DSSP file (Angstrom, degrees, kcal/mol; ACC not computed):
  #  RESIDUE AA STRUCTURE BP1 BP2  ACC     N-H-->O    O-->H-N    N-H-->O    O-->H-N    TCO  KAPPA ALPHA  PHI   PSI    X-CA   Y-CA   Z-CA
    1    1 A X              0   0    0      0, 0.0     2,-0.0     0, 0.0    18,-0.0   0.000 360.0 360.0 360.0 139.7    9.5  -20.7    0.5
    2    2 A X        -     0   0    0      1,-0.1    18,-0.3    63,-0.0     3,-0.1  -0.326 360.0-157.6 -69.0 146.0    8.6  -17.1   -0.6
    3    3 A X  S    S+     0   0    0     16,-1.1    63,-0.5     1,-0.1     2,-0.4   0.715  74.4  42.4 -93.6 -25.4   10.6  -14.2    0.9
    4    4 A X  E     -AB  19  65A   0     15,-2.8    15,-2.8    61,-0.2     2,-0.4  -0.959  61.6-159.3-130.8 142.9    8.0  -11.5    0.3
    5    5 A X  E     -AB  18  64A   0     59,-2.9    59,-2.4    -2,-0.4     2,-0.5  -0.983   6.2-157.8-122.7 128.7    4.2  -11.2    0.8
    6    6 A X  E     -AB  17  63A   0     11,-2.9    11,-2.3    -2,-0.4     2,-0.5  -0.919   9.1-171.8-104.6 126.2    2.0   -8.7   -1.0
    7    7 A X  E     -AB  16  62A   0     55,-2.9    55,-2.7    -2,-0.5     2,-0.5  -0.982   1.2-170.1-119.0 125.9   -1.3   -7.9    0.7
    8    8 A X  E     -AB  15  61A   0      7,-2.7     7,-2.4    -2,-0.5     2,-0.6  -0.967   3.1-173.1-118.5 118.9   -3.8   -5.7   -1.2
    9    9 A X  E     +AB  14  60A   0     51,-3.0    51,-2.6    -2,-0.5     2,-0.5  -0.948  12.7 165.9-111.3 115.3   -6.9   -4.5    0.7
   10   10 A X  E >   -AB  13  59A   0      3,-2.6     3,-1.9    -2,-0.6    49,-0.2  -0.934  64.8 -48.1-134.0 108.5   -9.3   -2.7   -1.6
   11   11 A X  T 3  S-     0   0    0     47,-1.1    46,-0.0    -2,-0.5     0, 0.0  -0.477 122.6 -22.3  62.6-133.8  -12.8   -2.1   -0.3
   12   12 A X  T 3  S+     0   0    0     -2,-0.2     2,-0.3    -3,-0.1    -1,-0.3   0.546 119.2  98.1 -83.4  -6.4  -14.0   -5.4    1.2
   13   13 A X  E <   -A   10   0A   0     -3,-1.9    -3,-2.6     2,-0.0     2,-0.4  -0.655  49.2-174.3 -90.6 138.9  -11.6   -7.5   -0.9
   14   14 A X  E     -A    9   0A   0     -2,-0.3     2,-0.4    -5,-0.2    -5,-0.2  -0.998   4.7-179.7-128.1 127.2   -8.3   -8.8    0.4
   15   15 A X  E     -A    8   0A   0     -7,-2.4    -7,-2.7    -2,-0.4     2,-0.4  -0.962   6.8-164.2-127.9 149.2   -5.8  -10.6   -1.8
   16   16 A X  E     +A    7   0A   0     -2,-0.4     2,-0.3    -9,-0.2    -9,-0.2  -0.992   7.4 178.4-133.3 137.5   -2.4  -12.0   -0.9
   17   17 A X  E     -A    6   0A   0    -11,-2.3   -11,-2.9    -2,-0.4     2,-0.4  -0.970  17.1-141.3-134.2 151.4    0.5  -13.1   -3.1
   18   18 A X  E     -A    5   0A   0     -2,-0.3     2,-0.3   -13,-0.2   -13,-0.2  -0.898  18.1-176.3-115.1 145.6    3.9  -14.5   -2.4
   19   19 A X  E     -A    4   0A   0    -15,-2.8   -15,-2.8    -2,-0.4   -16,-1.1  -0.984  28.0-151.8-140.1 146.9    7.1  -13.7   -4.2
   20   20 A X  S    S+     0   0    0     -2,-0.3     2,-0.4   -18,-0.3    -1,-0.1   0.731  87.0  54.4 -84.8 -25.3   10.7  -14.9   -4.0
   21   21 A X  S  > S-     0   0    0      1,-0.1     4,-1.8   -17,-0.1     3,-0.2  -0.914  71.9-142.1-119.0 136.2   12.1  -11.6   -5.3
   22   22 A X  H  > S+     0   0    0     -2,-0.4     4,-2.7     1,-0.2     5,-0.2   0.875 103.7  56.2 -59.9 -39.6   11.4   -8.0   -3.9
   23   23 A X  H  > S+     0   0    0      1,-0.2     4,-2.1     2,-0.2    -1,-0.2   0.865 106.1  51.0 -64.4 -35.2   11.3   -6.5   -7.4
   24   24 A X  H  > S+     0   0    0     -3,-0.2     4,-2.1     2,-0.2    -1,-0.2   0.913 110.9  48.2 -65.4 -43.3    8.5   -9.0   -8.4
   25   25 A X  H  X S+     0   0    0     -4,-1.8     4,-2.2     1,-0.2    -2,-0.2   0.906 112.0  49.4 -64.2 -41.5    6.5   -8.0   -5.3
   26   26 A X  H  X S+     0   0    0     -4,-2.7     4,-2.4     2,-0.2    -1,-0.2   0.885 109.5  52.4 -65.3 -37.8    7.1   -4.3   -6.1
   27   27 A X  H  X S+     0   0    0     -4,-2.1     4,-2.1     2,-0.2    -2,-0.2   0.906 110.5  47.0 -63.2 -42.3    5.9   -4.8   -9.7
   28   28 A X  H  X S+     0   0    0     -4,-2.1     4,-2.3     2,-0.2    -2,-0.2   0.875 111.0  52.5 -67.1 -37.2    2.7   -6.5   -8.5
   29   29 A X  H  X S+     0   0    0     -4,-2.2     4,-2.5     2,-0.2    -2,-0.2   0.921 109.2  49.5 -62.9 -43.6    2.2   -3.7   -6.0
   30   30 A X  H  X S+     0   0    0     -4,-2.4     4,-2.5     1,-0.2    -2,-0.2   0.905 110.5  50.4 -61.7 -41.9    2.5   -1.1   -8.8
   31   31 A X  H  X S+     0   0    0     -4,-2.1     4,-1.9     2,-0.2    -1,-0.2   0.904 110.3  49.4 -64.2 -40.7    0.1   -3.1  -10.9
   32   32 A X  H  X S+     0   0    0     -4,-2.3     4,-2.1     2,-0.2    -2,-0.2   0.912 111.1  50.4 -63.1 -42.2   -2.5   -3.2   -8.1
   33   33 A X  H  X S+     0   0    0     -4,-2.5     4,-2.7     1,-0.2     5,-0.2   0.915 108.7  51.7 -62.3 -43.0   -2.1    0.5   -7.5
   34   34 A X  H  X S+     0   0    0     -4,-2.5     4,-1.9     1,-0.2    -1,-0.2   0.873 108.7  51.3 -60.5 -37.8   -2.6    1.2  -11.2
   35   35 A X  H  X S+     0   0    0     -4,-1.9     4,-0.6     2,-0.2    -1,-0.2   0.909 111.5  46.8 -66.0 -42.7   -5.8   -0.8  -11.1
   36   36 A X  H >< S+     0   0    0     -4,-2.1     3,-1.2     1,-0.2     4,-0.3   0.943 113.5  48.2 -63.6 -47.5   -7.2    1.1   -8.1
   37   37 A X  H >< S+     0   0    0     -4,-2.7     3,-1.6     1,-0.3    -1,-0.2   0.838 102.9  62.4 -64.3 -33.7   -6.3    4.5   -9.6
   38   38 A X  H 3< S+     0   0    0     -4,-1.9    -1,-0.3     1,-0.3    -2,-0.2   0.713  93.3  65.0 -66.9 -18.2   -7.9    3.5  -13.0
   39   39 A X  T << S-     0   0    0     -3,-1.2    -1,-0.3    -4,-0.6    -2,-0.2   0.664 106.7-131.1 -76.1 -15.9  -11.2    3.2  -11.2
   40   40 A X    <   -     0   0    0     -3,-1.6    -1,-0.2    -4,-0.3    42,-0.1  -0.165  36.8 -38.9  89.5 173.1  -11.2    6.9  -10.4
   41   41 A X        -     0   0    0     40,-0.1    40,-0.2     1,-0.1     2,-0.2  -0.252  59.0-114.3 -72.2 159.6  -11.7    8.9   -7.2
   42   42 A X        -     0   0    0     38,-2.8    11,-0.2    14,-0.1     2,-0.2  -0.478  27.4-114.8 -86.0 161.7  -14.4    8.0   -4.6
   43   43 A X        -     0   0    0     -2,-0.2    -1,-0.1     1,-0.1    37,-0.0  -0.488  41.9 -84.5 -86.9 165.2  -17.4   10.1   -3.7
   44   44 A X        -     0   0    0     -2,-0.2     2,-0.4     8,-0.0     8,-0.2  -0.314  43.5-140.1 -63.2 154.4  -17.9   11.8   -0.3
   45   45 A X  E     -F   51   0B   0      6,-2.4     6,-3.4    -3,-0.1     2,-0.6  -0.974   9.4-159.7-123.4 135.1  -19.5    9.6    2.3
   46   46 A X  E     +F   50   0B   0     -2,-0.4     4,-0.2     4,-0.2     2,-0.1  -0.947  35.7 131.8-116.5 111.0  -22.1   10.7    4.8
   47   47 A X  S    S-     0   0    0      2,-2.6     3,-0.1    -2,-0.6    -1,-0.0   0.142  88.0 -27.8-120.1-121.3  -22.4    8.5    7.9
   48   48 A X  S    S+     0   0    0      1,-0.1     2,-0.3    -2,-0.1    -2,-0.0   0.851 143.2   6.5 -65.6 -33.7  -22.5    9.9   11.5
   49   49 A X  S    S-     0   0    0     -4,-0.0    -2,-2.6     0, 0.0     2,-0.3  -0.871  95.7 -89.3-136.8 173.0  -20.4   12.7   10.0
   50   50 A X  E     -F   46   0B   0     -2,-0.3     2,-0.5    -4,-0.2    -4,-0.2  -0.684  34.5-162.0 -89.5 137.9  -19.3   13.6    6.5
   51   51 A X  E     -F   45   0B   0     -6,-3.4    -6,-2.4    -2,-0.3     2,-0.2  -0.979   9.0-144.9-121.0 126.2  -16.0   12.2    5.1
   52   52 A X    >   -     0   0    0     -2,-0.5     3,-2.1    -8,-0.2     4,-0.4  -0.497  33.5-103.8 -80.0 159.0  -14.3   13.8    2.1
   53   53 A X  G >  S+     0   0    0      1,-0.3    27,-1.6     2,-0.2     3,-1.5   0.841 120.7  59.8 -54.0 -37.1  -12.6   11.5   -0.4
   54   54 A X  G 3  S+     0   0    0     26,-0.3    -1,-0.3     1,-0.3    25,-0.0   0.634 102.3  54.2 -68.2 -12.3   -9.1   12.5    1.0
   55   55 A X  G <  S+     0   0    0     -3,-2.1     2,-0.4    24,-0.1    -1,-0.3   0.432  96.0  81.5 -97.6  -2.0  -10.2   11.2    4.4
   56   56 A X  S <  S-     0   0    0     -3,-1.5    24,-2.3    -4,-0.4     2,-0.8  -0.887  75.2-134.9-109.4 132.3  -11.2    7.7    3.1
   57   57 A X  E     - C   0  79A   0     -2,-0.4    22,-0.3    22,-0.2   -46,-0.2  -0.782  21.2-178.3 -84.9 114.8   -8.7    4.9    2.5
   58   58 A X  E     -     0   0A   0     20,-2.3   -47,-1.1    -2,-0.8     2,-0.3   0.888  67.7  -4.9 -79.4 -43.3   -9.6    3.4   -0.9
   59   59 A X  E     -BC  10  78A   0     19,-1.8    19,-3.0   -49,-0.2     2,-0.5  -0.995  55.1-151.3-152.0 149.8   -6.9    0.7   -0.9
   60   60 A X  E     -BC   9  77A   0    -51,-2.6   -51,-3.0    -2,-0.3     2,-0.5  -0.995  13.4-170.8-123.2 124.4   -4.0   -0.4    1.3
   61   61 A X  E     +BC   8  76A   0     15,-2.5    15,-2.4    -2,-0.5     2,-0.4  -0.976  12.9 176.3-119.8 120.4   -1.1   -2.1   -0.5
   62   62 A X  E     -BC   7  75A   0    -55,-2.7   -55,-2.9    -2,-0.5     2,-0.4  -0.974  19.3-162.0-134.9 138.6    1.5   -3.7    1.8
   63   63 A X  E     -BC   6  74A   0     11,-3.3    11,-2.4    -2,-0.4     2,-0.4  -0.970  14.1-177.4-117.5 132.5    4.7   -5.7    1.3
   64   64 A X  E     -BC   5  73A   0    -59,-2.4   -59,-2.9    -2,-0.4     9,-0.2  -0.968  10.5-148.4-130.4 148.7    6.2   -7.7    4.2
   65   65 A X  E     -B    4   0A   0      7,-2.6   -61,-0.2    -2,-0.4     2,-0.1  -0.234  36.5 -68.0-100.7-170.0    9.3   -9.8    4.3
   66   66 A X  S    S+     0   0    0    -63,-0.5     6,-0.5    -2,-0.1    -1,-0.2  -0.463  73.4 105.0 -79.7 153.5   10.3  -12.9    6.2
   67   67 A X        -     0   0    0      4,-0.2     4,-0.4    -2,-0.1    -2,-0.0  -0.378  53.9-136.7 142.8 140.9   10.8  -12.8    9.9
   68   68 A X  S    S+     0   0    0     -2,-0.2     3,-0.2     2,-0.1    -1,-0.1   0.915  98.0  26.9 -86.6 -46.9    8.9  -14.0   13.0
   69   69 A X  S    S+     0   0    0      1,-0.2     2,-0.2     0, 0.0    -2,-0.1   0.939 138.4   2.0 -88.1 -49.0    9.2  -11.0   15.4
   70   70 A X  S    S-     0   0    0     -4,-0.1    -1,-0.2    20,-0.0    -2,-0.1  -0.568  70.9-173.6-140.4  74.0    9.7   -7.9   13.2
   71   71 A X        -     0   0    0     -4,-0.4     2,-0.2    -3,-0.2    -4,-0.2  -0.393  41.8 -95.8 -65.9 146.8    9.5   -8.7    9.5
   72   72 A X        -     0   0    0     -6,-0.5    -7,-2.6    40,-0.1     2,-0.4  -0.468  53.4-179.1 -64.2 130.5   10.3   -5.7    7.3
   73   73 A X  E     +C   64   0A   0     -9,-0.2    16,-3.4    -2,-0.2     2,-0.3  -0.997  12.8 152.3-137.0 133.6    7.0   -4.1    6.3
   74   74 A X  E     +CD  63  88A   0    -11,-2.4   -11,-3.3    -2,-0.4     2,-0.3  -0.984   8.9 137.4-155.2 155.0    6.2   -1.2    4.1
   75   75 A X  E     -CD  62  87A   0     12,-2.4    12,-3.1    -2,-0.3     2,-0.3  -0.927  34.5-112.5-171.0-165.3    3.3   -0.1    2.0
   76   76 A X  E     -CD  61  86A   0    -15,-2.4   -15,-2.5    -2,-0.3     2,-0.4  -0.993  12.4-133.4-153.4 149.0    1.1    2.7    1.0
   77   77 A X  E     -CD  60  85A   0      8,-2.4     8,-2.3    -2,-0.3     2,-0.7  -0.829  12.2-149.6 -98.7 138.5   -2.5    3.9    1.2
   78   78 A X  E     -CD  59  84A   0    -19,-3.0   -20,-2.3    -2,-0.4   -19,-1.8  -0.949  22.7-147.1-105.2 113.9   -4.4    5.2   -1.8
   79   79 A X  E >   -C   57   0A   0      4,-2.7     3,-1.8    -2,-0.7   -22,-0.2  -0.192  27.8 -99.5 -75.3 171.4   -6.9    7.7   -0.5
   80   80 A X  T 3  S+     0   0    0    -24,-2.3   -38,-2.8   -27,-1.6   -26,-0.3   0.735 125.8  53.9 -65.0 -23.1  -10.3    8.3   -2.0
   81   81 A X  T 3  S-     0   0    0    -28,-0.6    -1,-0.3   -25,-0.2   -40,-0.1   0.287 122.2-109.1 -91.9   9.9   -9.0   11.4   -3.8
   82   82 A X  S <  S+     0   0    0     -3,-1.8    -2,-0.1     1,-0.3     2,-0.1   0.564  72.2 142.4  72.4  14.5   -6.2    9.1   -5.3
   83   83 A X        -     0   0    0     17,-0.1    -4,-2.7    -5,-0.0     2,-0.4  -0.474  44.7-131.5 -76.5 160.3   -3.5   10.7   -3.2
   84   84 A X  E     -D   78   0A   0     15,-0.8     2,-0.5    -6,-0.2    -6,-0.2  -0.937  19.7-172.2-121.6 134.8   -0.8    8.3   -1.9
   85   85 A X  E     -D   77   0A   0     -8,-2.3    -8,-2.4    -2,-0.4     2,-0.2  -0.909  13.6-161.0-126.5 102.2    0.6    8.0    1.6
   86   86 A X  E     +D   76   0A   0     12,-0.6    10,-2.0    -2,-0.5     2,-0.3  -0.555  15.0 176.6 -82.4 148.4    3.6    5.6    1.9
   87   87 A X  E     -DE  75  95A   0    -12,-3.1   -12,-2.4     8,-0.3     2,-0.4  -0.959  22.8-143.3-146.3 162.5    4.6    4.2    5.3
   88   88 A X  E     +DE  74  94A   0      6,-2.6     6,-2.4    -2,-0.3   -14,-0.3  -0.968  61.5  39.5-125.8 144.7    7.0    1.8    6.9
   89   89 A X        -     0   0    0    -16,-3.4     4,-0.1    -2,-0.4   -14,-0.1  -0.044  67.4-115.9 100.4 156.1    6.2   -0.6    9.8
   90   90 A X  S    S-     0   0    0      2,-0.2     3,-0.1   -19,-0.1   -20,-0.0   0.883  97.8  -1.6 -90.5 -84.1    3.3   -2.7   10.7
   91   91 A X  S    S+     0   0    0      1,-0.2     2,-0.9     2,-0.0    -2,-0.0   0.925 136.0  49.2 -77.6 -47.1    1.7   -1.6   14.0
   92   92 A X  S    S-     0   0    0      2,-0.0     2,-0.3     0, 0.0    -1,-0.2  -0.839  86.7-168.3 -96.1 104.4    4.1    1.3   14.7
   93   93 A X        -     0   0    0     -2,-0.9     2,-0.4    -4,-0.1    -4,-0.2  -0.659  19.6-166.0-102.6 148.7    4.2    3.2   11.5
   94   94 A X  E     -E   88   0A   0     -6,-2.4    -6,-2.6    -2,-0.3     2,-0.3  -0.990  29.7-116.5-125.8 142.1    6.4    6.0   10.1
   95   95 A X  E     -E   87   0A   0     -2,-0.4    -8,-0.3    -8,-0.2     2,-0.2  -0.583  28.5-152.8 -79.4 135.3    5.5    8.0    7.1
   96   96 A X        -     0   0    0    -10,-2.0   -10,-0.3    -2,-0.3     2,-0.2  -0.541  27.5 -89.1 -98.2 168.2    7.9    7.6    4.1
   97   97 A X  S    S+     0   0    0     -2,-0.2    10,-0.3     6,-0.1    -1,-0.1  -0.495  75.4  89.1 -77.8 148.2    8.5   10.2    1.4
   98   98 A X        -     0   0    0     -2,-0.2   -12,-0.6     9,-0.1    -2,-0.1  -0.020  37.3-168.7 132.9 125.9    6.4   10.2   -1.7
   99   99 A X  S    S+     0   0    0    -14,-0.1   -15,-0.8    -2,-0.1     2,-0.3   0.420  79.3  51.8-113.4  -4.6    3.2   11.8   -2.9
  100  100 A X  S  > S-     0   0    0    -17,-0.1     4,-2.7     1,-0.1     5,-0.2  -0.845  91.3-106.9-126.6 165.2    2.8    9.8   -6.1
  101  101 A X  H  > S+     0   0    0     -2,-0.3     4,-2.7     1,-0.2     5,-0.2   0.920 118.9  50.4 -60.4 -45.2    2.8    6.0   -6.8
  102  102 A X  H  > S+     0   0    0      1,-0.2     4,-2.0     2,-0.2    -1,-0.2   0.915 113.5  46.1 -60.6 -40.0    6.3    6.1   -8.4
  103  103 A X  H  > S+     0   0    0      2,-0.2     4,-2.2     1,-0.2    -2,-0.2   0.902 112.8  50.0 -67.0 -40.1    7.7    8.1   -5.5
  104  104 A X  H  X S+     0   0    0     -4,-2.7     4,-2.6     1,-0.2    -2,-0.2   0.907 109.2  52.1 -63.4 -41.4    6.1    5.7   -3.0
  105  105 A X  H  X S+     0   0    0     -4,-2.7     4,-2.5     1,-0.2    -1,-0.2   0.907 108.9  50.3 -62.3 -41.1    7.5    2.7   -4.9
  106  106 A X  H  X S+     0   0    0     -4,-2.0     4,-2.3    -5,-0.2    -1,-0.2   0.920 111.5  47.9 -63.0 -43.3   11.0    4.2   -4.7
  107  107 A X  H  X S+     0   0    0     -4,-2.2     4,-2.3   -10,-0.3    -2,-0.2   0.896 111.7  50.2 -63.2 -41.6   10.6    4.8   -0.9
  108  108 A X  H  X S+     0   0    0     -4,-2.6     4,-3.2     2,-0.2     5,-0.3   0.939 110.9  49.1 -61.2 -46.9    9.3    1.2   -0.4
  109  109 A X  H  X S+     0   0    0     -4,-2.5     4,-1.9     1,-0.2    -2,-0.2   0.916 112.0  48.1 -62.4 -42.9   12.2   -0.3   -2.3
  110  110 A X  H  X S+     0   0    0     -4,-2.3     4,-0.8     2,-0.2    -1,-0.2   0.914 116.0  44.3 -63.4 -41.6   14.8    1.7   -0.4
  111  111 A X  H >< S+     0   0    0     -4,-2.3     3,-0.5     1,-0.2    -2,-0.2   0.936 117.3  43.1 -68.3 -47.6   13.2    0.8    3.0
  112  112 A X  H 3< S+     0   0    0     -4,-3.2    -1,-0.2     1,-0.2    -2,-0.2   0.732 110.8  55.9 -75.0 -22.2   12.7   -2.9    2.2
  113  113 A X  H 3<        0   0    0     -4,-1.9    -1,-0.2    -5,-0.3    -2,-0.2   0.701 360.0 360.0 -80.9 -19.6   16.2   -3.3    0.6
  114  114 A X    <<        0   0    0     -4,-0.8    -1,-0.2    -3,-0.5    -2,-0.1   0.497 360.0 360.0 -78.8 360.0   18.0   -2.0    3.6
């Protein structure tokens, strides 16, 4: 049975993969982030109000471990302006350090390895 689950939400698409090793899951997360970033920034959106690219979540990449009640969970959001916001926790989140994908990956690895 897999120890780690990677969930990638990009626009309306959601994909899930399972991994036995944390480093494999982190590698796949990095690859998914690189694919999102290669598409370039999003445009502003005008709905009921105007949203700048930095206010829009372009993709959410999350890794969760095994556990029934509180599995270790961490990930990062890639905003429409391609900025990165790493976090730890599922419902109750705390912001991790890192403003770039490599920094976010380092924070995720430190959090999920502990």
